[in-house]
C-alpha positions as CSV (number, residue, x, y, z in Angstrom):
1,M,-35.8,21.1,56.0
2,A,-35.6,16.9,56.4
3,A,-38.0,16.3,53.8
4,N,-34.7,17.8,51.3
5,A,-32.1,16.6,53.5
6,Q,-29.0,16.3,51.1
7,R,-25.6,14.4,51.6
8,R,-22.6,15.6,51.8
9,R,-20.6,17.3,49.2
10,I,-17.4,18.1,50.3
11,G,-15.0,15.1,51.9
12,G,-12.2,15.4,54.5
13,I,-10.0,18.1,52.4
14,G,-13.4,20.7,51.4
15,T,-14.3,20.2,55.4
16,A,-10.5,20.8,57.0
17,A,-10.1,23.6,54.5
18,R,-13.8,25.4,55.8
19,V,-12.8,24.9,59.3
20,V,-9.2,26.4,58.8
21,L,-10.8,29.3,57.0
22,G,-14.1,30.1,59.4
23,L,-11.7,29.0,63.0
24,A,-9.1,32.2,61.4
25,F,-11.9,34.4,60.4
26,L,-14.0,34.3,63.3
27,A,-10.6,34.6,65.5
28,L,-9.7,38.1,63.1
29,G,-14.1,39.3,63.4
30,V,-14.5,39.1,67.3
31,T,-10.8,39.9,68.0
32,G,-11.2,42.7,65.5
33,G,-7.6,41.9,64.1
34,R,-5.9,42.9,67.1
35,V,-4.6,41.1,70.0
36,S,-1.9,43.0,72.4
37,V,-0.1,42.2,75.4
38,M,0.7,44.7,77.5
39,H,2.0,44.4,80.6
40,G,0.6,40.9,81.4
41,Q,-3.0,41.6,79.9
42,V,-4.8,40.3,77.5
43,G,-6.4,42.9,74.7
44,I,-8.3,42.3,72.2
45,G,-10.0,44.9,69.4
46,F,-13.9,43.3,70.0
47,E,-16.7,45.0,68.5
48,P,-19.7,44.1,69.6
49,L,-21.5,46.1,66.5
50,S,-19.4,43.8,64.3
51,V,-20.4,40.2,65.4
52,A,-23.8,41.7,65.7
53,V,-23.5,42.2,61.5
54,G,-21.3,39.8,61.3
55,L,-23.8,36.9,62.9
56,V,-26.6,38.7,62.6
57,G,-26.8,41.2,60.0
58,F,-25.2,39.9,56.9
59,P,-27.4,36.8,57.7
60,A,-30.7,38.4,57.7
61,V,-29.7,40.5,54.2
62,V,-28.9,37.6,52.2
63,L,-31.5,35.2,53.8
64,A,-33.8,38.2,52.4
65,W,-31.7,38.6,49.2
66,Q,-32.9,34.8,49.0
67,F,-35.9,34.7,49.4
68,L,-37.4,37.6,47.5
69,R,-35.6,36.0,44.8
70,A,-36.7,32.7,45.3
71,R,-40.3,33.9,45.1
72,V,-39.9,35.4,41.3
73,A,-37.5,33.2,40.2
74,P,-37.9,30.0,42.1
75,T,-35.5,27.9,40.2
76,R,-31.9,27.3,41.4
77,L,-29.5,30.1,41.2
78,E,-26.8,28.6,39.4
79,A,-24.5,31.8,39.3
80,T,-20.6,30.6,39.2
81,G,-19.0,31.5,36.0
82,P,-15.8,34.0,36.3
83,G,-18.2,37.0,35.8
84,S,-20.3,36.1,39.1
85,T,-17.1,34.7,40.9
86,A,-15.5,37.6,40.0
87,L,-18.5,40.2,41.2
88,N,-18.6,37.9,44.4
89,M,-15.4,38.3,44.8
90,L,-15.2,42.1,44.1
91,V,-17.9,42.0,47.3
92,L,-16.2,40.4,50.0
93,A,-12.9,42.9,48.7
94,A,-15.4,46.0,49.1
95,L,-16.3,44.3,52.4
96,L,-12.8,44.2,53.9
97,L,-11.3,47.4,52.7
98,T,-14.5,50.0,53.7
99,P,-11.6,51.4,56.4
100,W,-9.6,52.9,53.9
101,Y,-12.6,54.1,52.0
102,A,-15.6,54.5,54.1
103,P,-14.4,55.0,57.8
104,P,-17.3,55.1,59.3
105,L,-18.1,52.2,57.5
106,S,-15.0,50.2,58.9
107,F,-17.2,48.1,60.9
108,T,-18.4,45.4,58.1
109,S,-15.4,44.7,57.2
110,V,-14.5,42.8,60.8
111,A,-18.3,41.2,60.3
112,A,-17.5,40.7,57.0
113,L,-15.1,38.1,59.1
114,V,-17.3,37.3,61.3
115,F,-20.5,36.6,58.7
116,Y,-17.7,33.9,56.4
117,G,-15.6,32.8,59.3
118,A,-19.5,31.5,60.8
119,S,-21.0,30.1,57.4
120,M,-17.8,28.5,56.7
121,L,-17.7,26.3,59.6
122,L,-21.7,25.5,59.0
123,A,-20.8,24.8,55.7
124,A,-18.1,22.7,57.1
125,L,-20.9,21.2,58.9
126,R,-23.5,20.3,57.0
127,G,-21.0,19.0,54.6
128,Y,-21.9,22.0,52.2
129,G,-20.1,22.4,48.5
130,G,-21.3,25.9,47.7
131,C,-19.9,29.1,48.5
132,E,-20.1,30.0,52.0
133,V,-22.1,33.2,51.3
134,T,-25.4,31.0,50.6
135,A,-24.7,28.3,53.2
136,I,-26.6,30.3,56.3
137,S,-29.5,31.0,53.9
138,N,-29.7,27.8,51.5
139,W,-30.0,25.9,55.3
140,I,-32.5,28.2,56.7
141,L,-34.4,28.2,53.0
142,D,-34.1,24.7,52.8
143,R,-32.4,25.5,48.5
144,D,-29.5,24.9,47.1
145,D,-28.8,28.0,45.5
146,Q,-25.2,28.4,44.5
147,V,-22.4,31.4,44.1
148,G,-18.8,31.7,43.1
149,C,-16.0,30.9,45.4
150,L,-12.8,31.5,44.2
151,V,-11.6,30.8,47.2
152,L,-13.2,26.9,48.3
153,S,-14.0,25.5,44.6
154,P,-10.6,25.2,43.3
155,V,-10.3,23.0,46.5
156,D,-13.3,21.1,46.2
157,D,-12.3,20.5,42.4
158,L,-9.5,18.6,43.7
159,E,-10.6,16.5,45.9
160,R,-13.3,15.4,43.7
161,R,-10.0,14.7,41.1
162,L,-8.1,13.0,43.8
163,N,-11.4,10.8,44.6
164,S,-12.2,10.3,41.1
165,A,-8.8,9.0,40.6
166,S,-8.1,6.8,43.4
167,P,-8.7,2.9,42.6
168,A,-11.4,3.1,45.4
169,G,-13.6,6.4,43.4
170,P,-14.8,5.5,40.0
171,S,-11.8,6.5,37.3
172,A,-11.5,9.3,34.8
173,A,-9.7,7.1,32.7
174,S,-11.9,4.2,32.8
175,P,-13.2,3.1,29.9
176,T,-17.2,3.8,29.6
177,S,-18.5,2.3,26.4
178,P,-17.2,-1.1,24.4
179,S,-16.1,2.0,22.0
180,D,-13.7,3.3,24.3
181,R,-12.3,0.3,25.5
182,D,-9.5,0.3,22.2
183,G,-9.1,3.7,22.3
184,R,-11.3,4.1,19.6
185,R,-14.2,6.5,19.1
186,D,-17.4,6.0,16.6
């Protein structure tokens, strides 16, 4: 894996967003979204099955899918368009809403929070700029497959624009050729 070491693709804003969201999702997942204090005793809705599925099951499913896909089509997956992003968000919504439409599978709601939270923290640690869904499997398989992310892609795009507009970074408004300097284009 060291042969294909990658530089950080996110800056401070992207890293902070992933840490904050990752910790929030993990806290919600580990507590089952329920924290109560009764008679001085703190109670949480810890669900071991949900945490295990979130930390082991979901990553294993994504890893297996990504491994098999890479064996069939070794090129980099670049599913970042509007349709792919919408599908990714639809899968997340389906997982989070299982208590309402499939109560026996309601553990997947909490498991999704744990999976997404842990993946966001790994992405923050590694400086990974893609969707957290593929952060774990990309790390294990040493790949850079991308799927659309409605939440963090706009944060990363904003940070890139801010950095490119800063005096220290390359400016999007700076001329790139002599003909651009005077406003004329050939």
